[in-house]
C-alpha positions in Angstrom: 0.3 -0.2 -0.1 1.5 3.6 -1.0 2.3 5.4 2.1 2.2 9.3 2.8 5.8 10.3 1.6 7.1 10.3 -2.1 7.7 6.5 -3.6 10.8 5.1 -5.0 9.7 6.1 -8.2 8.9 9.8 -7.7 10.5 12.0 -9.9 11.4 14.3 -7.2 13.6 11.6 -5.4 16.7 10.5 -7.3 18.4 7.6 -5.3 22.4 7.6 -5.7 22.5 4.1 -6.4 19.0 1.7 -6.2 18.7 -0.4 -3.5 17.7 -4.2 -4.2 14.1 -5.1 -4.2 13.5 -8.5 -2.0 10.7 -10.3 -2.9 8.7 -13.1 -0.9 6.9 -15.6 -2.2 4.1 -18.0 -0.4 5.8 -18.0 3.0 4.7 -20.7 5.2 6.4 -20.4 8.6 5.5 -22.6 11.4 7.3 -23.4 15.0 6.6 -26.4 17.2 5.2 -25.3 20.5 7.0 -26.6 24.0 4.9 -27.8 26.6 5.9 -27.3 30.2 9.1 -27.5 32.2 10.3 -30.3 30.4 9.8 -28.8 26.8 7.8 -31.5 25.3 7.2 -30.8 22.0 3.5 -29.7 21.5 1.2 -29.0 18.6 2.5 -26.8 15.4 1.8 -23.0 15.4 1.8 -21.3 12.1 3.1 -18.0 12.3 3.3 -17.0 8.6 0.7 -18.8 5.9 0.8 -18.0 2.3 2.7 -14.3 2.9 3.5 -12.8 -0.5 5.1 -9.6 -1.0 7.8 -6.9 -2.6 10.1 -4.6 -0.8 11.4 -1.9 -2.8 14.0 0.7 -2.7 13.2 3.3 0.0 11.2 2.9 3.2 9.1 -0.4 3.4 7.4 -0.3 7.0 5.8 -3.4 8.0 2.9 -2.7 10.3 0.4 -4.7 12.2 -1.3 -5.4 15.9 0.9 -7.6 18.2 1.0 -10.9 17.5 0.3 -10.3 14.0 3.9 -11.7 12.6 5.1 -8.5 11.5 8.5 -9.3 13.2 8.1 -12.9 12.3 8.2 -11.8 8.6 10.9 -9.3 8.9 13.2 -12.6 10.4 12.4 -14.3 8.0 12.8 -12.8 4.9 16.2 -11.2 6.5 17.2 -14.9 7.1 17.5 -14.7 10.8 14.7 -17.6 11.6 15.3 -21.3 11.7 15.2 -22.6 8.2 13.5 -25.9 9.6 10.6 -23.7 10.1 10.0 -22.5 6.8 8.0 -25.3 5.1 7.4 -23.6 1.9 8.2 -20.2 0.1 11.0 -18.4 -1.4 12.7 -15.0 -0.6 14.5 -13.1 -3.6 17.0 -10.3 -3.9 16.9 -8.9 -7.2 14.9 -11.9 -8.6 17.6 -14.0 -7.0 17.8 -16.7 -4.6 19.4 -15.2 -1.5 23.3 -16.8 -0.9 26.1 -16.5 1.5 27.4 -13.6 -1.2 24.2 -11.6 -1.7 23.7 -11.6 2.3 26.5 -9.3 2.8 24.5 -6.7 1.3 22.1 -6.6 4.3 22.5 -5.7 7.8 20.0 -6.3 10.8 19.2 -4.1 13.9 17.4 -5.7 16.6 14.8 -4.1 18.7 16.8 -4.0 22.0 20.1 -1.9 21.8 23.1 -4.5 22.1 26.2 -2.8 22.8 28.7 -3.3 25.0 28.1 -0.9 27.6 31.6 0.0 29.2 32.5 1.2 25.6 32.0 4.7 24.3 30.0 5.1 21.0 33.3 5.3 18.9 34.8 2.4 20.4 31.6 0.2 19.6 31.8 1.3 16.1 35.7 0.7 16.0 34.9 -2.9 17.2 32.6 -3.6 14.1 34.3 -1.8 11.6 37.6 -3.8 12.6 36.0 -7.2 12.5 33.5 -6.5 9.5 36.2 -4.9 7.1 39.0 -7.0 5.6 41.9 -5.7 6.9 44.2 -6.6 3.6 41.6 -4.1 1.9 41.2 -1.4 4.3 43.7 0.4 6.1 44.0 2.1 10.0 43.3 5.1 8.1 39.9 3.8 6.1 38.5 2.2 8.7 38.8 5.6 11.1 37.3 7.6 8.1 34.7 5.4 7.9 33.8 5.5 11.8 33.8 9.3 11.4 31.7 9.5 8.4 29.3 7.2 10.4 29.1 9.3 13.5 28.8 12.6 11.3 26.1 10.9 9.4 24.2 10.0 12.8 24.4 13.4 14.4 26.8 11.6 16.9 29.4 13.8 17.4 28.7 14.9 20.8 28.5 11.6 22.3 30.9 10.0 20.3 33.2 9.2 23.5 30.9 8.7 25.8 30.3 5.2 27.4 27.2 3.4 26.3 26.1 2.8 30.0 25.7 -0.2 32.0 24.0 -0.8 35.1 26.9 0.8 37.4 27.9 3.6 34.8 25.4 6.2 33.6 25.6 6.7 29.6 23.9 7.7 26.3 20.3 8.6 26.1 17.7 6.1 24.1 18.2 8.1 21.1 22.2 8.0 20.8 22.0 4.1 21.9 19.8 3.7 19.0 21.9 5.7 16.6 25.0 3.5 17.8 23.3 0.4 17.5 22.3 1.6 13.6 26.2 2.6 13.3 27.2 -0.9 14.0 25.6 -2.1 11.2 26.0 0.5 8.5 29.5 0.0 8.7 29.6 -2.5 5.8 27.5 0.0 4.2 24.6 -2.1 3.3 22.5 -1.6 0.5 19.6 -3.5 2.4 19.0 -2.8 6.0 16.4 -4.5 8.6 15.3 -3.1 11.7 12.9 -4.7 14.5 10.9 -2.3 15.8 13.4 1.0 15.8 11.0 3.2 17.6 10.0 1.1 20.3 10.9 2.4 23.9 11.7 5.9 22.9 9.7 9.2 23.2 7.7 10.7 20.2 10.5 13.6 19.4 13.2 10.5 19.5 11.4 8.2 17.5 10.6 11.0 14.8 14.3 11.6 14.8 15.3 7.8 14.1 12.6 7.6 11.2 14.3 10.7 9.6 17.7 9.3 9.9 16.3 6.1 8.1 14.7 8.3 5.4 17.7 10.1 4.7 19.7 6.8 4.6 16.8 5.5 2.0 17.7 8.5 -0.1 21.1 7.4 -0.2 20.5 4.3 -2.2 19.1 1.7 0.5 16.2 -0.6 1.1 15.2 0.0 4.6 12.6 -2.6 5.9 11.1 -2.4 9.4 8.3 -3.4 11.4 6.3 -0.6 13.7 3.6 -0.9 15.7 1.6 2.3 15.7 3.6 5.3 14.7 2.6 9.1 14.6 1.6 10.7 11.0 4.7 12.8 11.0 6.5 8.9 11.1 3.8 7.6 8.9 4.3 10.3 6.4 8.0 9.0 5.8 6.8 5.4 4.6 7.4 4.8 0.9 5.8 1.1 0.9 3.6 0.0 3.7 2.8 -3.8 4.5 0.0 -4.3 6.5 0.2 -7.5 8.5 -3.3 -9.5 9.5 -5.2 -9.4 6.3 -4.8 -5.8 5.3 -6.3 -4.6 1.7 -8.1 -1.8 0.2 -10.1 -0.8 2.5 -12.6 1.8 1.2 -13.5 -1.0 -1.0 -14.6 -3.0 1.9 -16.7 0.0 3.4 -14.2 1.1 5.8 -13.5 4.7 5.7 -11.0 6.9 7.6 -12.7 9.9 9.1 -10.6 13.6 8.7 -7.9 14.4 10.9 -7.3 10.6 11.7 -4.1 9.2 11.8 -4.2 6.7 9.1 -1.7 4.4 11.0 -4.3 4.1 14.0 -7.0 3.6 11.2 -4.8 0.5 9.4 -4.6 -0.9 12.6 -8.1 -0.5 14.2 -9.2 -2.6 10.7 -6.8 -5.3 11.1 -7.9 -5.5 15.0 -11.4 -5.8 13.9 -12.3 -2.6 15.9 -13.6 -0.5 12.9 -16.9 -1.5 11.3 -17.5 -1.7 7.8 -20.5 0.3 6.1 -21.3 -2.8 3.7 -23.0 -5.7 4.3 -20.7 -9.1 3.9 -23.3 -10.7 2.3 -22.9 -8.1 -0.7 -19.8 -9.7 -1.7 -19.0 -12.3 -4.1 -17.4 -15.3 -2.1 -17.0 -18.9 -3.0 -17.6 -20.2 0.8 -19.9 -17.6 2.2 -20.4 -19.7 5.7 -16.9 -19.8 6.7 -16.8 -16.0 5.5 -17.3 -13.9 8.6 -16.0 -10.4 9.6 -12.7 -12.0 11.1 -11.6 -13.5 7.7 -13.3 -10.8 5.4 -10.3 -8.9 5.2 -8.0 -11.9 4.0 -10.7 -13.4 1.8 -11.1 -10.0 0.0 -7.3 -9.4 -0.2 -7.2 -13.0 -2.2 -9.9 -11.6 -5.0 -8.6 -8.1 -5.0 -6.7 -6.6 -8.2 -3.6 -5.6 -6.4 -3.1 -9.4 -5.2 -3.3 -10.2 -8.7 -0.6 -7.5 -9.3 1.6 -8.8 -6.7 1.0 -12.6 -7.9 1.8 -11.4 -11.5 5.2 -9.9 -10.6 6.4 -12.7 -8.2 5.9 -15.4 -10.9 7.7 -13.0 -13.3 11.1 -12.4 -10.6 10.5 -16.6 -9.7 10.6 -17.5 -13.7 13.1 -20.2 -14.1 13.8 -21.0 -10.5 13.3 -24.0 -8.8 10.1 -24.5 -6.7 10.5 -25.2 -2.6 12.1 -23.1 0.0 14.4 -20.7 -0.5 16.3 -17.9 0.8 18.2 -19.8 3.6 21.5 -19.9 1.7 24.7 -21.0 3.5 26.4 -18.1 6.3 29.2 -16.0 4.7 32.8 -16.6 5.3 34.3 -14.4 7.9 36.1 -11.5 6.4 39.0 -11.4 9.0 41.0 -14.3 10.2 40.9 -16.3 13.4 43.9 -14.8 14.8 42.6 -11.4 13.9 39.4 -11.7 15.6 41.0 -13.2 18.7 43.1 -9.7 18.9 40.4 -7.6 18.5 37.5 -9.6 20.6 40.0 -10.5 23.3 41.3 -6.8 23.5 37.6 -5.6 24.3 37.1 -8.3 26.9 40.1 -7.0 28.4 39.0 -3.0 28.3 35.7 -4.6 29.4 37.3 -6.1 32.3 39.3 -3.0 33.2 36.5 -0.4 33.0 34.0 -2.8 34.9 36.2 -4.3 37.7 33.8 -4.8 40.3 33.6 -8.6 39.7 37.4 -8.6 39.9 37.6 -6.8 43.1 35.0 -8.9 44.8 36.4 -12.2 43.8 39.8 -10.8 45.2 38.6 -10.0 48.3 36.6 -12.7 49.1 40.0 -14.9 48.6 41.8 -12.8 51.0 39.2 -12.7 53.4 38.9 -16.4 53.5 42.6 -16.7 53.6 43.3 -14.5 56.5 39.9 -16.4 58.2 41.1 -20.1 57.7 44.4 -18.8 58.4 43.8 -17.3 61.6 41.3 -20.5 62.7 44.2 -22.9 62.0 47.1 -20.6 63.0 50.4 -22.7 62.9 48.8 -26.1 63.3 51.5 -28.3 65.4 52.8 -31.5 64.5 51.8 -33.0 68.2 49.1 -35.7 68.2 46.0 -35.6 68.1 45.6 -31.9 66.9 47.9 -32.5 64.4 45.8 -34.8 62.6 42.3 -33.4 63.4 42.9 -29.9 62.3 44.9 -31.0 58.9 42.3 -33.7 57.4 39.4 -33.1 59.3 39.2 -29.4 59.4 41.9 -27.1 57.5 42.2 -29.3 54.1 38.0 -29.9 54.0 38.0 -26.1 54.4 40.3 -25.2 51.7 38.7 -27.4 49.0 35.3 -26.3 49.7 36.4 -22.6 49.6 38.0 -23.4 46.3 34.9 -24.9 44.8 31.7 -22.8 46.1 33.9 -19.8 46.1 33.5 -19.2 42.2 30.0 -19.6 41.9 30.1 -16.3 40.0 31.5 -17.6 37.3 27.9 -18.7 36.5 27.2 -15.3 34.8 30.3 -15.3 32.1 27.8 -16.1 29.4 24.6 -15.3 31.0 25.1 -11.8 31.0 26.5 -11.3 27.3 24.3 -14.0 25.9 22.3 -11.7 23.6 25.1 -9.6 22.6 26.9 -12.9 21.2 23.8 -13.9 19.6 23.5 -11.0 17.4 27.2 -10.3 16.9 27.8 -13.9 16.0 25.0 -14.1 13.8 25.8 -11.1 12.2 29.2 -12.5 11.3 31.2 -10.3 13.5 33.3 -13.3 14.8 33.6 -17.0 15.3 31.8 -18.9 18.2 35.3 -20.3 19.1 37.1 -16.6 19.3 34.4 -15.5 21.7 34.6 -18.7 23.8 38.2 -18.3 24.1 38.3 -14.5 24.3 35.8 -14.5 27.2 37.5 -17.6 28.8 41.1 -16.1 29.2 39.5 -13.0 30.0 37.6 -14.3 33.1 40.2 -16.7 34.3 43.5 -14.6 35.0 41.9 -11.7 36.9 39.1 -13.5 38.2 40.4 -17.0 38.7 44.0 -17.5 38.9 45.8 -14.3 40.6 42.9 -14.4 43.4 44.0 -18.5 43.9 47.7 -17.8 44.0 47.1 -14.9 46.9 44.6 -17.2 48.7 47.3 -19.7 48.8 50.2 -17.9 49.6 48.1 -16.4 52.5 46.8 -19.4 53.9 49.5 -21.6 53.3 52.2 -20.3 55.4 49.7 -18.8 58.3 48.1 -22.4 58.8 51.8 -23.7 59.1 52.1 -26.6 56.3 55.0 -28.4 55.3 57.7 -25.6 55.1 59.2 -27.4 51.9 59.0 -24.5 49.2 58.1 -27.6 46.7 55.4 -28.7 48.7 54.1 -25.2 48.5 53.9 -24.9 44.5 52.3 -28.5 44.7 49.5 -27.2 47.1 49.1 -24.0 45.0 49.2 -26.3 41.7 46.0 -28.5 43.5 44.1 -25.4 44.7 44.4 -24.0 41.2 43.2 -27.0 39.4 40.4 -27.9 42.4 39.0 -24.1 41.5 39.4 -24.2 37.6 37.4 -27.9 37.6 34.8 -25.8 39.6 34.7 -23.0 37.5 34.4 -25.3 34.2 31.5 -26.9 35.6 30.2 -23.4 36.5 31.0 -22.4 32.7 29.3 -25.2 31.4 26.0 -24.2 33.4 26.3 -20.7 32.2 26.9 -21.9 28.9 23.5 -24.2 28.9 20.9 -21.9 30.4 19.9 -18.1 29.9 18.7 -17.2 33.6 20.9 -16.8 36.8 17.8 -18.5 38.8 18.2 -21.7 36.4 22.0 -21.6 37.0 22.2 -21.3 40.3 19.9 -24.4 40.9 22.1 -26.4 38.3 25.4 -25.5 39.5 24.3 -26.5 42.9 23.0 -30.0 42.7 26.2 -31.4 41.0 28.7 -29.4 44.1 26.4 -31.1 46.4 26.5 -34.5 45.1 30.2 -34.5 44.4 30.6 -33.1 48.4 28.9 -35.9 49.6 31.1 -38.9 47.6 34.2 -36.7 48.3 35.1 -39.1 50.8 35.2 -36.7 53.6 31.4 -37.0 54.9 30.7 -40.7 53.6 33.0 -43.6 53.8 33.6 -44.6 50.1 34.3 -47.9 50.9 30.9 -48.4 52.8 28.6 -47.0 50.0 26.4 -49.1 48.0 28.2 -50.6 45.2 25.9 -48.8 43.1 26.8 -45.4 43.7 30.3 -46.0 44.4 30.9 -44.8 40.7 30.1 -41.0 42.0 33.4 -41.1 43.4 35.2 -40.8 40.4 33.4 -37.4 39.1 33.7 -35.8 42.7 36.0 -32.8 42.4 36.3 -32.8 46.1 37.6 -36.0 46.5 40.8 -35.5 44.1 41.5 -32.3 45.7 41.0 -33.9 49.2 43.5 -36.5 48.4 46.1 -34.6 46.7 46.3 -31.9 49.5 46.3 -34.5 51.7 49.0 -36.6 49.9 51.2 -33.3 49.7 51.0 -32.6 53.4 51.2 -35.8 55.2 53.9 -37.8 53.0 57.2 -37.3 54.8 55.7 -35.8 57.9 56.2 -37.3 61.3 54.0 -36.4 64.0 54.4 -37.3 67.6 53.3 -37.4 71.2 54.7 -38.0 74.6 54.7 -41.8 74.0 53.8 -42.0 70.1 55.6 -41.2 67.0 53.2 -41.5 64.0 54.8 -41.4 60.1 52.4 -39.5 57.7 52.5 -42.2 55.6 50.9 -44.6 58.1 48.4 -42.2 58.3 48.0 -42.2 54.5 47.3 -46.0 54.7 44.8 -46.1 57.4 42.7 -44.0 55.3 43.4 -46.1 52.2 44.7 -43.0 49.8 47.5 -44.2 47.4 50.7 -42.2 48.6 52.9 -43.2 45.2 54.1 -40.9 43.0 51.5 -41.9 41.0 48.7 -41.7 43.4 49.3 -38.5 43.8 49.8 -37.1 40.2 46.7 -39.3 39.4 44.7 -36.8 41.2 45.6 -33.9 39.1 45.4 -35.6 36.1 41.8 -36.6 36.9 41.1 -32.6 37.5 42.6 -31.7 34.6 40.1 -34.4 32.5 37.4 -32.7 34.5 38.5 -29.2 33.4 38.8 -30.5 29.6 35.9 -32.4 29.4 33.4 -29.5 31.1 35.2 -26.8 28.9 34.6 -29.2 25.6 30.9 -29.0 26.4 30.6 -25.6 27.5 32.0 -24.5 24.1 29.7 -27.0 22.2 26.5 -25.5 24.3 27.8 -22.2 23.3 27.3 -23.2 19.3 24.0 -24.7 20.0 22.7 -21.8 21.7 19.3 -21.0 19.6 19.9 -17.9 17.6 16.8 -18.5 15.7 14.8 -16.6 18.8 
């Protein structure tokens, strides 16, 4: 439906380079509903059913009431929906099937602003330009010039060096944030730009400014396609083409009249919502199936019989002539323009900057480890070698306390992938970087400041305050064991973080395995007295391996005594059934390293399996 602004073929409108024409024919998209907490597959829900249309250069708006499928239509034609749900239909760009090469000309701006909050507007744009422009063809100066040009075009000069903002950091306004999101996608100079509800959450003046910006972009030779809910008239007048979801048609011929001074966008939504009344009687229309034609599907049936629909079908038939039928528009993903190591440098650098500008977690983790190190050091200060205190305060007290602290002291790791889940999905789907690059950068940026450094400080304080075996090699082995125990707990937390999207579920899932590992770790239950069908659980207990390694390191070679007794540490280890041989000691570290490796690999697999089609 032509809207209020000049159309793309208006002689007063001159496009620098005409944008592509997007056509979609007979799209059928459906999803399988899930039931209950177990996500059992339910009935199939049809989202789009036999939808066809054409998006031409200029401003193409998709309007409709909530739940009408406008966002789904936008996502399908932009290739952002699960290909398995597209049962039938084709999406073409300039009459050609969508391939990875053709997708390079398009960009997608999501509804919510997804930017790194600790970076400035300019830094976010530099991140995008570094990853999305081939460094072999664009120099650093070229990239800087591209960023400067976009900042000027979007009118972001006054906030270019302002942080986007986080929960701890005040940032830019909603208009500037939305402009930054659009700028991130304009880096590649796309001829085709998709936007999901670009005015949602903005006040009327800000929304008007964003639409004016898109209008200027459309006049520079771009095809702009966006969904929008209920725009004011000044926004509506900027549309070149309007697609109405929920059975839209020529309303005047059906007896729907827009009153003077009524906002056309409000009128159209009233009609599609069934709130406007037709002045004509439904029985006056010549339909093949009048029994099943009521007011709810009057618009859909009339559209199928309209001359407008016939013109669209004829044009689509012309565009698809010579193409094979079936499902189209879901081509393979384009290759990355930058190498793995280049992406590692850029993404890893952003992770480091983000950690430095948002150090609350690192400070809290360091303070927690120092506090517990001092606490355990004061409680078990300079443990003597005299019996029975020597045995009780070591095996049943301090060592148990140390292992529990190493495991449960890293629960903050469950937030690692949850906090940036939406950011990762958007950037990864848009081709910024590989999943492996994000995973490795995130892991290393978290492990060094939040895990490794605090563990070293904890070990140094606690070990010498407690007066454990004085040999320096024993201290190094103690630190190694503490590090592996901590990293094993952290890797399990990473796995949970990559598997779920909410903190509540993550806390439940991480607590259960830790409790089971503690119960079957060997210090709360005698492993030899357990039921045989439960005995296998000891082989997956982080607590067990850590407890045995620290106990061997501390007791082997020690001599404990009382007034009448001398007890070598090896005797005590034998009574506990602990193998204190060289292999017996190192097999615990091998097992911990194995747990770390398995959990990290599974975490990476889960990260790759994240549903990017939601």
